[in-house]
DOFILO-570360 format. One record per atom (N, C-alpha, C, O, CB): residue in one letter; z negated, y, x. Coordinates in steps of 0.1 Angstrom, whole numbers, plus 5000, padded with zeros to 4 digits. Glycine has a CB too. Example, Ala and Ser with C-alpha at 12.3 -4.5 7.8 and 13.67 -1.06 7.14 Angstrom:
<nodes>
a492249435132a492249555123a492249675132a491549675142a491049555113s492949785128s492949895137s492150005129s492050115134s494349945141
</nodes>
This chain:
<nodes>
x514749854812x513549894820x513849924835x514549844842x512549774819x513450014838x513750074851x512850014862x511749974859x513450224850x513149994873x512649874884x511649984893x511950104895x514149784896x510449924897x509550004909x509149884919x508849774915x507950084902x509249914930x508949834941x507949874951x507849994953x510149814948x507149794956x506249874969x505749744973x505949654966x504950004965x505049744988x504549644993x503149715001x502849835003x505749575002x502349585005x501149665011x501049555025x501249435025x499449674998x500749615035x500549535049x499249465048x498249515044x500649635062x499449325053x498249245052x497549265066x497049165072x498649105049x497549395070x497149425085x495649435085x495149485096x497849585090x494649395075x493349425073x493049425058x493949415049x492949545079x491749445055x491249425041x491349565033x490949675037x489749385041x492049525023x492249635013x491149705009x490049655008x492849575001x491449855008x490549965006x490750034992x491549994984x490750055017x489950154990x489750214980x491150314983x491850364974x488250264980x491450334996x492750424997x494050344993x495050414989x492850475012x494050234995x495150164991x495150144975x496250144969x495250024999x493850124967x493750104957x494350244951x495550254948x492550054954x493550344951x494150474943x495150524949x495750604942x493250574942x495750514963x497050564965x498150504959x499150564957x497250584977x498150344957x499150284953x498950184944x499550184933x499850234964x498150094946x497649964938x497750004922x498449944914x496149914943x496850104920x496450154905x497750184900x497950154888x495450284903x498950254906x500250294899x500950164897x501750154887x501150404908x500750044906x501649934904x501149884887x501949854878x501349814918x499849894888x499249814874x499449904863x499949864852x497449784875x499150034866x499450144853x501050124849x501350144837x499150324859x502050084858x503250094853x503949974847x505049964843x503950144862x502949864847x503349734841x504449744832x505549694833x502349664834x503849804823x504449834808x505549934807x506149954797x503249894798x505849984816x506750084818x507950044826x509050074820x506050194823x507949984839x508549934848x508749804850x507849724846x508049974856x509849764856x509949614860x509549634875x510149704882x511549524857x508349564878x507649564892x508149454899x508149344895x506149564893x508449504913x508249404923x507549464933x507849564939x509449354927x506449364936x505349394947x505249284955x505249164951x503949424942x504949344970x505149224978x504449234989x504049344992x506449204982x504049134998x502949155006x504049165019x504949085022x501649025005x503649275026x504849315037x504049245049x503249315057x505249495039x504449105051x504149065064x504749095073x504249115085x503948975066x506049105070x507149115084x506449235090x506049235101x508949165081x506249335080x505749475088x504549455097x504349505108x505249595078x503749385091x502449375098x502449305111x501449305118x501349305090x503449265116x503849215128x503849345139x503649325152x505249135127x504149465134x504249555146x502849585150x502849675158x505149675143x501549525146x500349565151x499249425151x498449405159x499849685141x499449355142x498849225138x499249125148x500449105148x499249175124x498549055156x499048945167x498648815162x499348715164x498448965181x497248795156x496648695153x497248605141x497348665130x495348745152x497748485142x498648405132x497648395120x498048435108x499048245137x496448345123x495548315116x495048415106x494748375094x494648275123x494948515109x494248635105x495548715095x495148765084x493748745119x496948705098x497848735091x497948665079x498248725069x498748715098x497748515080x497848425068x496748465059x496948485047x497848275072x495448475064x494248485054x494348635048x494248635036x492748465062x494548735054x494748875049x495948845039x495848895028x495148995061x496948785041x498248775032x497748745017x497748825007x499448655037x497148605017x496448525007x495348645001x495548674989x495648385015x494448725006x493748785002x494248914993x493648964983x493048805012x495448965000x496149064991x496449014976x496249064966x497349104999x497148904978x497248844964x496348824956x496548824944x497748744963x495048794961x493948784953x493548914946x493348934934x492848724961x493649004955x493149164952x494049204940x493549244929x493349284966x495349194942x496749214933x496149154917x495849224907x498449114940x496049024919x495348944907x494148974898x494048984886x494948834912x493348994909x492049044905x492249194898x491649234888x491049044918x492849264903x492649424900x493549414886x493249494877x493349564916x494549324882x495049334870x496649324871x497449324862x494449464863x497049304884x498649314883x499049144878x498749034884x499449374899x499949174866x500249054856x501248974863x502249044863x500749084841x501448834869x502948794871x503448784862x504548744865x503148694878x503448784847x504248764838x504948904834x505748904826x503648694828x504549004840x505049144839x505949204853x506949264853x503749224836x505149154865x505549174878x505749064885x505148964884x504849254883x506649094894x507348984903x506449014918x506749114924x509249014904x505548924921x504548924933x505248804942x505348684939x502748884928x505548864954x505848764965x505348794981x504748894983x507448754966x505548714989x505448745003x506948795008x507848735003x504948625011x507048895016x508248955022x508748855027x509848825024x508149055031x507948745038x508648655045x509348535037x510048445041x507748615054x508848545025x509448415016x511048455014x511848375009x508548394999x511448585017x512748655013x513648675025x513948795027x512548795004x514148585035x514548605047x515648715045x515648805053x515048475052x516348715037x517348845034x517048975038x517749045044x517448875020x515549005034x515149135041x515549175056x516049285059x513649155041x515249065065x515549095077x517149115078x517749205084x514848985085x517749025072x519249035073x519849155070x520649195078x519948955065x519349245058x519849355053x519449455065x520349545067x519249385039x518249445072x517749535079x518649535093x518749635099x516249505079x519249435097x520149425107x521349525104x521749595114x520549295108x521949535092x523249545087x522849705086x523749785089x523649455072x521549765082x521249885078x521049945096x521550055100x519849895066x520549885102x519949925117x521349995124x521350095131x519349775128x522549925120x523749965126x524350095121x525250145127x524749845124x523750145109x524250255107x523050385105x523150485098x525250225095x521750335113x520650425113x520650515128x520650455138x519150335111x520550655127x520750695139x518850705146x517850725140x521650845137x519050675161x517650655166x516750755166x515550735169x517750615179x517550895163x516851025163x516151035149x515151115148x517851145165x516650965138x515850965127x514550895125x513650925118x516550935119x514850775134x513250695134x512350745143x511150735141x513350535139x512850815154x511950895166x511051005155x509851025156x513250995182x511851055146x511351195142x510251145132x509451235128x512551285134x509951025128x509050935119x507551005122x507151015133x509150755124x506851035113x505551105112x504651005118x503951025128x505151145098x504850875111x503950745112x503950675124x502950615128x504150635103x505450675135x505650665146x505150745158x504850725170x506650665145x505250855151x504750965161x503050965165x502450985175x505051125154x502550935150x501350935150x500550835157x499650865165x500950945138x501050695153x500450585161x500950575174x500150515181x500650445156x501850615181x501850605193x501350705201x501550685213x502950595196x500650815197x499950955202x498450845201x497650845210x500051145187x498150755189x496850715191x496850585201x495850525204x496150685176x497950545206x497650465218x498350305210x498150195215x495650465222x498950315201x499850175197x500950175204x501750265206x500250145182x500950035208x501949995217x503750055209x504250035198x501649815218x504250115219x505750175213x506550045212x507650065218x506550315224x506449925206x507649835205x508449875193x508249965185x507049675203x509549805193x510749825188x510449795171x511149865163x511949725195x509649715168x509249695153x508549825149x508849885138x508149555152x507849865156x507049995151x507950105149x507650185140x506050035161x509350145161x510450245158x511150195145x511250285137x511650245170x511450085142x512650055132x511650005119x512149955109x513949925139x510650015119x509550005106x510350065095x510749985087x507950085107x510750175094x511450235083x512850185079x513250195068x511450365085x513350125088x514850035084x514449915074x514849905062x515549945100x513449835080x512949725073x512549765059x512849705048x511649665081x511849865059x511349925047x512349975037x512149965025x510450035050x513450045043x514350055034x515349965028x516049975018x514950145037x515349825039x515949725033x514849695020x515349695008x516149595044x513649655022x512549585013x513149674999x513249604989x510549625019x513549824997x513549914986x514849884981x514949844969x513450064990x515749884988x517249884983x517849784981x518849784974x518049944990x517249654986x517549504981x517449504967x518249424961x516549384987x516749564960x516249554946x516849654935x516849634923x514649574947x517349754940x517649874935x516549924927x516449914914x518849864928x515849984937x514650014929x514850154923x515450234929x513450014939x514350194911x514350314906x513050434912x513250544916x514450284890x512150404912x510850444918x509950354929x509850234930x509950454906x509450434937x508450364947x507350414948x507150504956x508850354959x506050374939x504850424942x504250414955x503950304960x504050384935x504250544963x503850544976x502550654978x502350744970x505150584984x501650614990x500950744990x501750854996x502950864998x499850734997x500950944999x501751085003x502451065019x503451105024x500451235004x501450975023x501950985039x503050905042x503450905054x501050935048x503650825031x504750725029x506050825023x507050765021x504250585018x505950935021x506951015013x507951015025x508950965021x506451185007x507851045037x508951045046x509650925049x510850935049x508551095058x509050815050x509750685049x510750665037x511950625039x508550565048x510450695026x511350705015x512450785016x513550755011x510650735004x512150905023x513351005025x514150935034x515350935031x513051145030x513750875044x514650795054x515450685045x516550655047x513650725066x514850635038x515650535028x516550565023x517450485022x515050475019x516550695015x517550745009x518650805019x519850805015x516950835001x518350855032x519150895041x520050755046x521350745047x518150975052x519250645048x520250535053x521150465043x522050395047x519450435060x520750485028x521350415018x522550525013x523650495007x520250365005x522350625016x523850745015x524750725026x526050725026x523550935017x523850685039x525250675051x525750565047x527050565047x524950655069x525050465044x525850305043x526950345033x528150335035x524750155035x526450405021x527550415008x528850515014x529950495010x526650484991x528650605022x529550675024x530450615034x531650605032x529050805027x529850565046x530550475057x531650375052x532750365055x529350395065x530950305043x531750185035x532550195024x533250105019x530850095031x532250325018x532850395007x532550284997x533450224991x534550435008x531150244993x531050174981x529750264976x529150354982x530849994983x529450204963x528150274956x527050154955x526350144945x528550334940x526850074965x525949964968x524549964966x523849874960x526049924980x524050084972x522650104968x522350244961x522950344962x521850104981x521250214953x520850324946x519650404954x518850354962x520350274932x519650564949x518750604959x517350634949x517250714940x519450754968x516250554955x515050574949x514250684949x514350774958x514350484953x513450704939x512850824939x511050794942x510650684937x513150904923x510150874949x508850854952x508350884938x508850964930x508250924964x507150794937x505950824925x504750854932x504150764938x505750684915x504250954933x503051004942x502251064931x502751154925x503351124954x500751024927x500151104920x499151194929x498251134934x499451044911x499251314932x499351424942x497751434940x497151454951x500551584939x497151424932x495651434929x494851324936x493651334940x495451424913x495451214938x495151114943x495751044957x495350934961x495251034933x496651114963x497551074973x496851054982x497250944987x498451154977x495751104988x495051115000x493651074995x493051154988x495051265007x493150944998x491750904996x490850935011x491050865021x491750744992x489851035011x489051045021x488350925025x488050845016x488251135020x488150905040x487650785045x486050835048x485650955047x488650725058x485250725053x483650775056x483750885067x482750935069x482750645063x484550915072x484551015084x485451155080x485651245088x485250925099x485951145066x486551275061x487851265066x488451355061x485951405064x488551185074x489951165072x490451085063x489751005055x490351125083x491751105064x492550995054x491950845056x491750785067x494350985058x491650805046x491150655047x492050535049x492850485042x490450615036x491550495060x492950395069x492450285078x491750315087x494050485080x492750145075x492250045084x492350105100x491650075109x493149905082x493350175101x493750195117x492450315120x492050325131x495850275120x491850385111x490750475117x489650425116x488650495121x490750595113x489250295109x488250225110x487050295100x485750285101x487850215126x487650355090x486950445081x486950395064x486750475054x487650605083x487150265062x487350245048x486350185042x485350135048x488350175045x486450195029x485450135017x486150035013x487250055009x485050235004x485649895012x486649785005x485849744994x484749704994x487149655014x486849754982x485949744968x485849584965x485349544954x486849834953x486349484974x485849364974x484949294983x484649174983x486849324974x484449374992x483349345001x482049324995x481649384985x483149445011x481249225001x480049174996x479249314993x479449414998x479449075007x478049294983x477449394979x476749444994x476849564996x476449364967x476149385002x475749455014x476349495022x475849595028x475149405020x477549445026x478549495032x479149655028x479249755034x479549395031x479449625012x480049775005x478849865006x479149975008x480549764988x477449845006x476349925007x476650015020x476550135020x475049835006x476749945031x476849955047x477850065046x477650175052x477349815057x479150035040x480050135043x479850255038x480150365044x481250095039x479250245023x479050385018x478050475025x478150595027x478650385005x476850385027x475850445038x476450515049x475850605054x475050345043x477750475055x478150525068x478950635066x479650675076x478750435076x479150695054x480050845052x479250945059x478050955060x480150895035x480051035065x479551125075x479251235067x480051295059x480551145086x477951275070x477351415063x476751505075x476551455086x476051385052x476451625072x475451725080x474151685082x473751595075x475451855076x473551745087x472051725090x471251835082x470251885087x471651725105x471651865071x470951985062x469651895056x469851775051x472152065048x468551945057x467251895053x467251835039x468251885033x466252005054x466751775034x466751725021x466351845009x466851834998x465751605020x465351955013x464852025002x465852165003x465752264997x463052035002x466752145013x467952295013x468952255003x469052144999x468952335031x469652365000x470852354991x472352315004x472452365015x471052544981x473052224998x474052165004x475352194999x475352204987x473752045005x476652195008x477952215005x478152104993x478051994997x478952195018x478252124983x478852034970x480251954972x480551834969x479052154956x481152034977x482351964979x482651884994x483551915002x483552064976x481451774996x481651685006x482251575002x482651534991x480451655013x482251515016x483051345012x482551265002x483351204995x482951245024x481151275000x480451184988x481351224976x482151154970x478751214986x481051354973x481451414961x483051374957x483451344945x481151574961x483851374969x485251384967x485651244966x486751214961x486151454978x484851144969x484751014966x484350994952x485150944944x483950964975x483351024949x482651004938x483651044926x483550974916x481451094940x484651174924x485551214919x486451114910x486851124899x486051274927x486751014921x487650884916x487050804907x487750754898x487850784927x485650784905x485050704897x484150774885x483850714875x484350604905x483750884889x482950954877x483751064865x484851104866x481951044886x483151084855x483451184847x483351324853x482551354862x482751174836x484151404849x484151554853x482651604851x482251694859x485151644845x482051554841x480851604838x479751534848x478651594847x480651574824x479851424856x478851354865x478951424877x477951464882x479251204868x480351444882x480651514894x480251654893x479751704904x482051514896x480351714882x479551854883x478151844882x477451944887x479851934873x477551754877x476151724879x475751694891x474651714895x475751644872x476651624898x476251574912x476251704921x475251734928x477451464918x477351774921x477551894928x476151994924x475252044932x479051954924x476152004912x474652094909x473452074917x472752164922x474052064896x473251944918x472251884925x472251904940x471251884946x472151754922x473251924945x473451914962x472952094961x472052134969x475651874969x473552174953x473252304955x472052344953x471552424961x474052384949x471252294941x469752314939x469152264950x468052324950x469252254926x469152184959x468152124969x467452034963x467352014951x467352204976x466551964974x465851834969x466451734964x465951674955x465051854961x467851714971x468651614967x469251564980x470051634986x469651664956x468951454984x469751404998x470951334997x471151264987x469051315005x471651325005x472851255008x472651105005x473651045000x473151265022x471451045007x470950925005x471150914991x471950834986x469550895011x470650984985x470550994968x472250974963x472750874957x469851174962x472951084967x474151064961x474950924968x475750864961x474851214963x474850894979x475550774983x475150654973x476050574968x475150734997x473850654970x473550534961x474150544947x474450444940x472150514960x474150674943x475150714927x476750684931x477450644922x474950924921x477150684941x478650664946x478650494946x479450424940x479050754963x477850454953x477850294953x477850224941x478650134938x476650244960x476750264932x476550224920x477950254910x478250184900x475050304915x478550354913x479750384906x481050274909x481750214902x480050524911x480950274923x481950174929x481850014923x482749934921x481550164946x480550004920x480349854917x480449834903x480349724898x478949784922x480649944896x480549944881x482149934879x482649854872x479750084873x482750014885x484250034881x485049904884x485949864876x484850164890x484449834897x485149714897x484549584895x484849474900x485649704908x483549614885x482749484883x483549374879x483449274886x481549494873x484349364868x485449244864x486149234871x486449114872x486149254853x486849314880x487949284891x486949204902x487449104908x488749444898x485749234905x485249144916x484948984908x485148884914x483749204922x484649004898x484448864890x485448784891x485348674896x484148864877x486748844885x488048774885x488548714899x489148604900x489048884880x488248804908x488648754922x487748624926x488348534932x488248884933x486448614924x485848494927x486348384919x486348274924x484648504925x486748394905x487148284899x488548224905x488848104905x487148314884x489448334908x490648284917x490748224929x491548134932x491248364919x489748274936x489248194950x489148064947x489447984956x487748234956x488648014935x488547874932x489647824923x489347734915x487347844928x490747884925x492047834917x493347844926x494447884921x492247924903x493247824938x494247874948x495847794945x496847834952x493647834964x495947714937x496947634930x497847744922x499047754924x496247534920x497047824913x497547904906x498048004913x499148054911x496747944898x497148054924x497948164933x499248124941x500148204941x496948194945x499348014947x500547954949x501747974939x502748044940x500347824949x501447894929x502547904918x502848054916x504048084915x502047834903x501848144917x502548284914x503648324925x504848374923x501348404916x502948294936x503748324948x505548264947x506548334950x502948244960x505548134944x506548064945x507448114933x508648114935x506147924946x506948144923x507748184910x508348324915x509548354912x506748194895x507448404922x507848514925x508748534938x509448644939x506848584925x508848464946x509748414956x511048424951x511948504954x509548284961x511048314941x512448264935x513148364927x514348354927x512348144925x512448454920x513248544915x513548674926x514648734925x512448584901x512848694934x513348794944x514248774952x515048854957x512548844950x514248624956x515248594964x516748564957x517848574962x514848474970x516448544943x517848524937x518648644938x519848654940x517748474923x517848764935x518348934937x518748934950x519948944952x517049064934x518148914958x518448944974x519448864979x519948914990x517248914983x519948754974x520948704977x522448784971x523348824978x520748564973x522448794960x523348884953x523649004962x524649014968x522948944940x522249104964x522749244973x523349194984x524549214985x521549364977x522849114996x523249065009x524549025007x525449095013x522448955014x525048924999x526148904995x527249004996x528149005004x526048854983x526949114986x527649264986x527749335000x528749375007x526749364977x526549345002x526349415020x527449345027x528449415031x524749355030x527449225030x528249165039x529749175037x530649175045x527949035039x529749175026x531549195021x531649325025x532649345032x532149175003x530949425022x531349575023x531249605037x532049695041x530449675013x530449565047x531049565062x532149495069x532649535080x530049525069x532549405062x533449345066x533349185074x534249125081x533949455073x532049135072x531648995076x532548925069x532748965057x530248955075x533248805074x534148735071x533848575069x534648485067x535048775080x532648565069x532048415064x532348345053x532248405043x530748405063x532748235052x533048185038x532148165030x532448135019x533648085036x530648155034x529448105027x529148185016x528348145007x528248105035x529648315015x529048425006x530248494998x530048584990x528348545015x531448435000x532748494994x532848454981x533848494974x534148455002
</nodes>
């Protein structure tokens, strides 16, 4: 069975963009791939500085994974920081990675342009990501469209290492992107992102979820007039409704006497219906944190067993002479 790997930063609450852009693929792939899915808590240190928030967010993602249907009997779920070999491999890879490659990163340029601190972690983020992926000989990496460049960097780094040290140590992974769902629009029409504050969170309370949906930006066209049917509401509604239901909503927009508020209510109900079972499962898991801890412990053990094998081979390849791994 081929191997799939991906991680999500615990830099905030998960939202529809995370689910449709990546997490849904994790779950759909369970019977086709051996999955390794981790909480990228090392990565989140580039922007998240509050320790309590980091810990809470990390466990919330694990709860979300399990509630949405990621099965620990089929997929390995673990915290990135429980496998310190990730950072060790990052250092080995950093020494063959050109700075220019990292400076050309779309994510780095975008975040610094928006005022993020240009710290070393933000610049070298793609090297740690490469270590995450290459450590486990991943065949595919389910990613959002915006992460495709980072995966291309991973392939470049792997090829450079293999060529420089004349080894076939690292497999070149392929991206798995569902083009139609790769970019989920946020409440302001931009790509949904915690960084932009435009998210809709599937596990928010009903009151908070309603507030988020009702905040979707629309124009000021009067109720009775015809409206553009291809607006932010219908784009989100397409994720949950049938083709016929979407066409019906669009027809009502064109006909007039159908307000944005009406459409937002339909979208809210569709979201609640889609995630009904997952929301109930999550409440049950919150009351059984011992099980959640057990899942993480087993996942870390399996991941670290593989990671130790890979880092040993990488150390030997670069010429490190320690006896502990010979």
